[in-house]
C-alpha atoms as one frame of an Amber mdcrd trajectory, in Angstrom:
protein
  11.986  23.852 -31.865   8.274  23.967 -32.535   5.551  25.493 -30.404   1.905
  25.871 -31.348  -0.585  27.669 -29.113  -4.210  28.522 -29.799  -6.690  26.296
 -31.571  -4.351  23.353 -31.033  -3.872  24.035 -27.352  -0.192  23.613 -26.522
   1.953  21.231 -28.564   5.664  21.364 -27.894   8.658  19.456 -29.176  12.292
  20.195 -28.534  11.900  22.497 -25.491  11.838  21.994 -21.739   8.481  22.757
 -20.114   6.936  22.166 -16.687   3.916  19.883 -16.968   4.028  18.678 -13.365
   0.447  19.822 -12.815  -0.739  17.501 -15.579   1.568  14.516 -15.506   2.595
  14.616 -11.857   6.349  14.580 -12.465   9.260  16.971 -12.796  10.132  18.992
 -15.889  10.275  16.893 -19.032  12.133  17.588 -22.232  10.642  16.357 -25.478
  12.671  15.435 -28.525  12.719  17.711 -31.545  10.517  16.914 -34.484   7.587
  18.226 -36.539   4.158  18.210 -34.922   1.183  18.661 -37.201  -2.463  19.483
 -36.630  -5.001  17.884 -38.941  -8.433  19.207 -39.874  -8.673  21.626 -36.957
 -11.749  23.545 -35.890 -12.158  25.762 -32.858 -12.703  23.571 -29.816 -12.434
  20.279 -31.729  -8.813  19.964 -32.874  -7.015  16.949 -34.281  -3.391  16.784
 -33.174  -0.722  14.392 -34.391   2.627  13.864 -32.725   5.907  12.615 -34.130
   7.843   9.338 -34.079   9.900  10.920 -31.263   9.071  11.617 -27.598   6.293
  14.204 -27.644   4.594  16.325 -25.002   1.096  17.247 -26.168  -1.615  19.135
 -24.278  -5.110  19.434 -25.707  -7.654  22.224 -25.542 -10.968  22.731 -23.782
 -12.706  21.132 -26.771 -13.162  17.520 -27.850  -9.622  16.711 -28.953  -8.333
  13.800 -31.026  -4.635  13.329 -30.291  -2.350  10.660 -31.761   1.113  10.451
 -30.249   2.465   8.034 -32.888   5.760   6.328 -31.984   7.927   7.317 -29.042
   7.406   7.610 -25.297   4.786  10.361 -25.324   3.096  12.447 -22.633  -0.402
  13.518 -23.612  -2.958  15.504 -21.611  -6.455  15.906 -22.982  -7.569  18.943
 -21.001 -11.284  19.636 -20.718 -13.708  18.103 -23.208 -14.494  14.607 -24.441
 -11.091  13.643 -25.799  -9.594  10.688 -27.657  -5.937  10.092 -26.803  -3.926
   7.445 -28.647  -0.409   6.849 -27.399   0.644   4.646 -30.301   3.873   2.693
 -29.944   6.136   3.378 -26.976   5.774   3.713 -23.208   3.211   6.512 -23.097
   1.691   8.594 -20.300  -1.917   9.577 -21.074  -4.121  11.757 -18.862  -7.698
  12.383 -19.954  -8.403  15.063 -17.336 -11.952  16.515 -17.406 -14.615  15.137
 -19.734 -15.696  11.720 -21.008 -12.445  10.531 -22.536 -11.187   7.544 -24.530
  -7.561   6.612 -23.833  -5.740   4.070 -26.014  -2.324   2.973 -24.832  -1.209
   1.102 -27.943   1.898  -1.056 -27.799   4.360  -0.493 -24.965   4.144  -0.269
 -21.181   1.725   2.634 -20.798   0.253   4.659 -17.939  -3.361   5.769 -18.420
  -5.327   7.995 -16.023  -8.886   8.976 -16.825  -9.528  11.967 -14.584 -13.016
  13.368 -14.018 -15.770  12.116 -16.318 -17.009   8.804 -17.724 -13.796   7.457
 -19.204 -12.791   4.378 -21.198  -9.183   3.213 -20.876  -7.655   0.496 -23.069
  -4.067  -0.464 -22.362  -3.713  -2.835 -25.367  -0.327  -4.599 -25.621   2.291
  -4.217 -22.892   2.377  -4.160 -19.096   0.102  -1.191 -18.494  -1.102   0.804
 -15.491  -4.693   2.094 -15.676  -6.505   4.293 -13.167 -10.052   5.617 -13.185
 -11.376   8.416 -11.001 -14.599   9.251  -9.153 -17.031   8.544 -11.990 -18.100
   5.371 -13.805 -15.105   4.169 -15.805 -14.351   1.233 -18.111 -10.803  -0.155
 -17.916  -9.465  -2.839 -20.256  -5.957  -4.177 -19.825  -5.351  -6.086 -23.057
  -2.257  -8.233 -23.508   0.430  -8.075 -20.836   0.542  -8.033 -17.046  -1.605
  -5.011 -16.242  -2.494  -3.108 -13.075  -5.896  -1.429 -12.819  -7.623   0.692
 -10.171 -11.232   1.704 -10.729 -11.743   4.629  -8.355 -14.984   5.870  -6.827
 -17.682   4.932  -9.343 -19.355   1.703 -10.434 -16.482   0.677 -12.684 -15.913
  -2.192 -15.117 -12.409  -3.664 -15.156 -11.268  -6.407 -17.513  -7.787  -7.864
 -17.485  -8.203  -9.756 -20.821  -4.829 -11.566 -21.133  -1.785 -11.741 -18.862
  -1.337 -11.927 -15.104  -3.298  -8.858 -14.075  -4.094  -7.061 -10.817  -7.551
  -5.458 -10.677  -8.802  -3.285  -7.828 -12.333  -1.923  -7.967 -12.094   0.705
  -5.247 -15.366   2.234  -4.071 -18.631   1.630  -5.883 -20.398  -1.478  -7.178
 -17.759  -2.714  -9.583 -17.447  -5.545 -12.111 -14.023  -7.201 -12.305 -13.238
  -9.825 -14.960  -9.837 -11.449 -14.833  -9.712 -13.034 -18.284  -6.812 -15.263
 -19.269  -3.820 -15.628 -16.965  -3.293 -15.782 -13.216  -5.109 -12.707 -11.964
  -5.718 -10.987  -8.643  -9.148  -9.376  -8.249  -9.847  -7.050  -5.308 -13.374
  -5.687  -5.141 -12.856  -3.116  -2.384 -15.882  -1.289  -0.997 -19.305  -1.782
  -2.568 -21.341  -4.721  -3.866 -18.926  -6.058  -6.456 -18.950  -8.866  -9.019
 -15.648 -10.708  -9.437 -15.277 -13.253 -12.249 -12.257 -15.543 -12.250 -13.507
 -17.894 -14.965 -12.140 -17.627 -18.491 -13.917 -20.145 -20.682 -12.570 -21.451
 -23.981 -14.798 -22.537 -26.854 -15.417 -25.930 -25.254 -16.760 -24.269 -22.119
 -13.741 -25.237 -20.018 -11.770 -22.754 -17.926  -8.531 -22.092 -19.783  -6.590
 -19.794 -17.458  -4.463 -20.193 -14.332  -5.258 -19.792 -10.649  -6.959 -16.495
  -9.833  -7.252 -14.879  -6.418 -10.591 -13.213  -5.679 -11.208 -10.962  -2.676
 -14.561  -9.241  -2.464 -13.639  -6.758   0.260 -16.468  -5.001   2.072 -20.000
  -5.207   0.724 -22.291  -7.951  -0.583 -20.163  -9.404  -3.345 -20.573 -12.112
  -5.982 -17.473 -14.213  -6.634 -17.437 -16.539  -9.655 -14.743 -19.186  -9.380
 -12.912 -20.739 -12.298 -10.444 -23.583 -12.401  -8.087 -23.691  -9.393  -9.282
 -20.293  -8.111  -9.105 -19.108  -4.501 -11.957 -16.890  -3.280 -12.355 -14.795
  -0.138 -15.594 -12.889   0.320 -14.501 -10.445   2.999 -17.067  -8.531   5.033
 -20.705  -8.638   3.967 -23.190 -11.232   2.695 -21.336 -12.761  -0.238 -22.261
 -15.289  -2.931 -19.723 -17.867  -4.100 -20.661 -19.237  -7.516 -19.418 -22.608
  -8.765 -20.295 -24.388 -12.017 -20.856 -28.016 -12.953 -17.988 -27.950 -15.491
 -15.577 -27.570 -12.562 -15.998 -31.327 -12.172 -13.623 -31.604 -15.146 -11.112
 -29.231 -13.548  -7.575 -30.408 -12.882  -7.188 -27.893 -10.044  -8.897 -27.376
  -6.715 -11.274 -24.456  -6.255 -11.148 -23.043  -2.726 -13.653 -20.924  -0.781
 -11.898 -19.433   2.223 -14.383 -17.581   4.434 -17.850 -18.957   3.738 -20.305
 -18.176   6.552 -23.470 -20.265   6.394 -25.326 -17.599   8.355 -24.782 -14.774
   5.859 -23.192 -16.097   2.648 -24.518 -18.167  -0.257 -22.876 -21.102  -1.996
 -24.332 -21.582  -5.483 -23.765 -24.225  -8.160 -24.817 -23.343 -11.717 -25.465
 -26.447 -13.834 -26.633 -27.610 -17.251 -29.987 -29.385 -16.734 -29.633 -31.286
 -20.022 -26.333 -32.815 -18.947 -27.453 -33.201 -15.329 -31.245 -33.698 -15.252
 -31.218 -34.941 -11.658 -28.119 -33.436 -10.010 -26.935 -34.562  -6.607 -24.843
 -32.472  -4.218 -22.948 -34.073  -1.372 -20.449 -32.838   1.210 -17.501 -34.820
   2.571 -14.671 -33.944   4.969 -11.355 -32.979   3.368  -8.901 -35.457   4.896
  -5.923 -33.209   4.171  -7.187 -30.006   5.852  -8.715 -29.762   9.320 -12.140
 -28.122   9.329 -12.420 -28.150   5.527 -14.970 -30.013   3.423 -15.255 -31.038
  -0.207 -18.368 -30.165  -2.203 -19.238 -32.882  -4.720 -21.519 -32.490  -7.724
 -22.806 -35.827  -9.027 -20.025 -37.573  -7.158 -17.133 -35.377  -8.345 -15.362
 -32.757  -6.226 -15.878 -29.225  -7.560 -14.688 -27.161  -4.584 -13.111 -27.135
  -1.167 -14.642 -24.968   1.580 -12.356 -24.046   4.467 -13.304 -23.732   8.143
 -16.841 -24.976   7.621 -17.014 -28.548   8.975 -20.795 -28.381   9.514 -21.687
 -27.483   5.913 -24.594 -29.569   4.601 -25.938 -30.071   1.045 -29.186 -28.249
   1.827 -27.167 -25.063   2.412 -25.997 -25.158  -1.216 -28.273 -23.675  -3.880
 -28.632 -25.299  -7.305 -29.408 -22.929 -10.196 -29.975 -24.038 -13.794 -28.079
 -22.181 -16.519 -31.249 -20.900 -18.195 -32.357 -19.334 -14.914 -29.090 -17.377
 -14.746 -29.470 -16.207 -18.355 -33.012 -14.999 -17.675 -32.054 -13.111 -14.527
């Protein structure tokens, strides 16, 4: 049994201890093993776990904690902490301060707490949660679940079939590779379902985009399904969707409040033409054609006309 208290905060291995106030569960028992502190200074300790299942609690300083292997539980405490779970299914809580949480390999649970936090799940099916401030959440490989919280958060699924929820605030949600679900929630959010490969083509599966309340921007990729929700929303299509093998769908476009935008390459399309035709397979739906090729289907909008669709050149987007 090892217990260190003081400059290293509380580091315990091999004893039962109640950390329900930090980790939200019942009493946990950590496996026995040596726990070492590196170059430690008052308020700024470096703590290293073991290859076993560790329970580590930091100090009020700016801690650097590495759980190594094993299913670890790590709480940063106050301060701007760096928590690295390493291998295993880890439970990391940044608590107060501007923290960096690294899940490592394994199916990890990361919670930022108060402060401007950065959470990176890395490999595995991870669960990431921000708090009330501006947080950055990155899923990495695996099928991840992310909730932003109350600030203007940035959520990126990267790879895998991810579920991203912005919560309150003006959030940015990027699905990345895989079949993702993006929920903006409250606020003026930006949802991006496109995942372009080096050729400029969308390389991922069907994404589901829901802006929620607020004036949202929804960027559709190949075979994506977009719902703006309440507010004046912008649905953004691109000319390369003409090469798509899927069917991009806009569900709740309102010509009175929403925008339908097509971004195009003026070198490839110097004189683009947009037309609208009825979708013979769906009542009330229309197809939007760019230079004669269907790039999207718009539901419940039989009176949509080409002059209601805005054309924007790529260089204008880059300059904005």
